[in-house]
Steps between C-alpha positions, in 0.01 A plus 500: 500500500630843408484788733261668269269198539560509876358850520223454254190373673318482169736245340283203418795260574536637854165440670436714811473178706854392421737400775487434869393760747872577560569550130200725470618707801854539353354607163264746659780648714727547199229648284403742774860590583577581126189706483571695818862556404415618151244749641717628782834515313397577136158660564351254256223255538511144365155428653204713588449614863200252532718207382771599743250520786344170408836327481623666820191360679597148390849511668517277795810584696456188717572264201862370520624495146849355564670835458575602862627847409184578298268334748641711775487816287131454415410422862685807628441766235221414263179706521216451258392861522825660356793430281744669735619163633683445172773752600621248764486201256825293543547446124405818318774428239309187387173697487666764289638228264148347457360847423770586249485169316138436490306825547710784376553332171129469445448868580771596256335301214170678531 
């Protein structure tokens, strides 16, 4: 699966029911983190406010994903009512890389 497919909920080959609860939580946390980072750092939206709010409400900080650093980060800093938590994200470089590789390119093509 490509990262484009990973982020595309409308891809018919990636049903919304894919994966375990842990995999779904990881995916939601990554998608939400990239969206918050893009908005806070680049002042751009990769999803609507309603989509962001809906996804933020799905985050369950009690789910242990196997990534202790990120699990601790989400338990300590995540808040579904704001994107400010992203400024304390432990891997902003990776979020930036995802934005540049997969979202900035799409914006430049338009």
